[in-house]
N, C-alpha and C positions, 0 to 999 in steps of 0.2 A: 505492499501499498503507499499511499506519497508519503512526503517528507512533513512532520511534522512541523504544525504554524502554530503562534503562542497561543495559550489558556484564554487570555481576553481575547483575539479575535475567533476560537476556536465556537467561543460560548454566544457568540453577537447573537447568532442566527435562531439559535433555539431560544435564547431569553426573547425575540425578537414575535418570534412562532406562540410564545407563551401569552404576552399581553395583548396580541395583535387576538387570539381567541378570548380573551379574558373581557376584550372591549367588544366585540362583537358579539359574547355571551348577552353582555350589558344593553349596548344599544345598536348592535346590526343583525344580519338575517340569523343568527343563532339563536335569538329572544327565543324561539318558538319553537327550537329541538327542543325533542325530550329526552333525554340520555338516562337511563336507568340508572338507578342505582347500585355502586358496585358491593357484588355480595360478601357481607362481612365476613365469611370463608376465605373471600380471595385476599382482602384485606389484610388478615391474618398470616395465610399462605405466604404472602412479599415479604412480609414483617419476618417471620419463620426465616424465609432463605434468604437476606440480605444481611443473616450477622455471619461471622467469619469462618464459622463451623456451623451449619444446618444439624439442627437436633432432630432425628430419626423420630423419636417419640415424640413431638412438639406436632409434626405434619402428621404424623397417626391418630393423634386428636383430633387434627382438623379436620381429618378423612375418615374419622367415627362420627365425626358430629352432624354427619347426611349421611342415610342411611343406602341411598341410591347411589352416592359417589364410592360408597366400601362396595357397594355389591358390583360395583364397574373395574373395580382394582381386581376385587377376588373373580372377577370374570376372564380378566387379561391373566391374571396371575396364573389361572387355573387353563388356560388355553393352551390351543397348539401353539403360537409360537414360543412358546418357553418349554415347551414338551416336557413338562414335570415327568419328574423319577418321582417314586415313591408316594407319602402320604399328600394331598390336596391340600393346599391352602384353606384354611381356617377361619382367618381373622387378619384385620388389615397389615399389622404390623409383619406380620407374614407374607401378604401380597408384596408387599415393598420391599420389603430386603429380597425376593425374589425378581421384579420387576428390575428395583432398581430405585435411590434416590430422586434422580432428576428424571427419570421415565415418568416416575410416581408422578411426579411434581406438575409435569407435563398433562397426564392425562387430568390432573384434577383442574389445573387450570383450563381445559380444556370445555371440560365438565359446566364448571359454574358458569362459564361465557355463554354456553347454551342456553343454560336455565335461565341467565339473567337476562337474554336477549331472544327469544324465540323467534323463529321465519316459518310461517307459514305462507310467504306469497309464494306462486306459481314464477315469477319472474325473477327468483332466488333457491328453485328447486336443487337442493345438495349443497345448499351454503356452507353449514357449516362439515359439513361432509369433503365439502373441496377448501373450505379454511383448515381443516387439521390434515388434510393431505399436503398442502402448502407447506405448512409448519411441519412435519416431517422431514419432507424436501431443504429446508431452510435449516433445519437443524445438522443434515447431513451433507451439506454444503458448510455449513461452519467447522464441523469438525475439519475440513480443511483446510483453512481459515487460521492461521496464528492470531492469537488476540480476538479474534470474535466467537464469542459466548454462545455456547447452542442452547442453552437454557433463551437468552438474548432472542436469538433468533428463531428460537420457537414461538416465542411469545409475539413476534411481529409477524411471524406468517398467518398467524393466526386471527390478528388482530384488524392485519394489511387491508380488507374491504368491510370489516366493521358499521363504516360509515353509512353503507347501501342499508343493508335493513331496518339503522336507525332511523335513515331519512323517508325509508317504504314509511313507517309507524308515523310520523311527525308533520311531513308534508303532502298535501294534497296534489295531487298530480305526477308523483316523481314514478308509478311505475311507468307512467306513458311516457317519461321522460329516458327511463333505462332503455324502451321498448325501441325510443330515438337514437338513443346516443349510438348502441350498440348497431345501429342500420346505419350510421352516416360515415361518411368516411372521406368528407372534405375538411372533419376537425377532429380533435382527439375529443375522445368518452367526457370530461372533466370539462371540457368547453360549452358540450350541452348541457349539463349539468347548470351552469354558472348562468348560462342566458337562458335557462327557464325558472332558477331557483337562489339567483344570487350566493350561493353558495354550493361544495360539491364532496362526493364522499371522504376525498382526502382531510377537508379538513374537518368533515365531522369525524372521522373515525380520530381524527387528533385530538378531538374537543373529547371521545368518549377515553384515552388515555389520559387525556389531564384532570376529568374527572376522578376518575379511578383512581388518581395517583399512583402511577404505574413510572416507568422512570423515565426520566425527561429526553432520554434520547429514543427511546421510542416512539413520543411524541411527535418529535420532530421529524424521524424519520418516514414514521404513516403520513402526516403531512406534505412531504417532499417525493413520495415514492410514484409520481408519476413528474417529476419536474427532473428531467436528468437533467439538461444543460446547466445546472447548478451543481454538476458535478464536480468536485473537485475546486467550489469557492474555498477561499481562506477561512471565511467567518464559519463555517460549519464545522462539527466536529469531524475529525477522519470515520469514526465510527458509526456515523448517521450516514455518509455514504459509501461504505461497508456493506449495511445495510437492504438501503435502497440497489444498490451494486448487484449485489445475490438476490436483492428479492426478483428481480430482471429476469434474472439466472432461473431460480426456481419455479419461476412462473411458466417460461418457456419448456423449462424440463417437466413440468406438469404436461404441458399441452401438445409436447412429442408422445410424451407415453400412453396422452388418450387420443391420440391419433387426428389430434386438430391441427390446421395450420399454422404457420408464424402471424401473430399482430404485430400490430403497428408500431406498437413498440419495443419491441424484438428488432425488428426492421431496422428503425432507426438508430437505435440508439443500444445495440447490441456490445458495438465495439468500444464505446464510452467505457461501459459497463466493465468489460475485460483487460479493456487500459487498466484502470481503475486496481481490478482485483491481482493484476502481471498474471494471466491466464490466457495461455492460447488453446487453441484449437483442442489440442492432444489432452492436457489439463479438463477441458468442458467433456469431453468423451468419459474421462474416467470419472468426473464427477455424476455424468450419466449412469454408470452404472452404480457407482454405489447408492446410488436416487433408487433407482428401479428397483436393486436387490431390498432397499427398507421399503419400498409400496407390497411388494412383492410378500415380503415378509408379517408385514401389517396384515 
């Protein structure tokens, strides 16, 4: 990744994004956007994982506080992915030991987000399924990138398009905007959102992260995830650039796995993303193998 710049310069865009969100929430187009409250258990989980050495028992207590979440962890631990030998897991602690702490936290984060922001609209069929798939791709890519946390990458993949269901629940006519934005080839998706609603899913997704008190770097990366022209700007933290670039690659690898054509963002900006990450086509092919192996394991 690129040469470091001063910490003052790096932080300025994230602070500006936070200020812009707060101002728009008070007096702008975000006033009427209904953000579901952050689940209390997710806030506890974030706090537990922020410790220098996260306490497995504390995370297990959080998991045990929701019967359905506990059942999800047990189902995974006793499922074919782990090909368990011997006795099946019968409690959350055993399940987490078998799955691993990081993977357990990823499952819990996805479970809590999915239940806080339910999606029932036909325009967003399989939304959380595809968000989970993107999160898996991001975490796998992060394992190939020194310095990028797989946990942060997973959360970025999970929340990347969360602004869409929030807009759909809050804004009259957004469903029709999604159809129009997907059909138009004369301008980017978010340009249609902004033309119709004076905001877009990148802004609203960043607002969800802000309201839920998730890491500021996540807020900035989600806000900028369609702003590929900003890649490399000195006022943005390198980690934000890396998340945005890796996100473009993860989406591309998902589309290839699903047999979909290249999208406009990949066609226009893949070289800038690959240059930022210092990878070539050979490395990308290696990443694709690793990501597909994870998809097929899940």
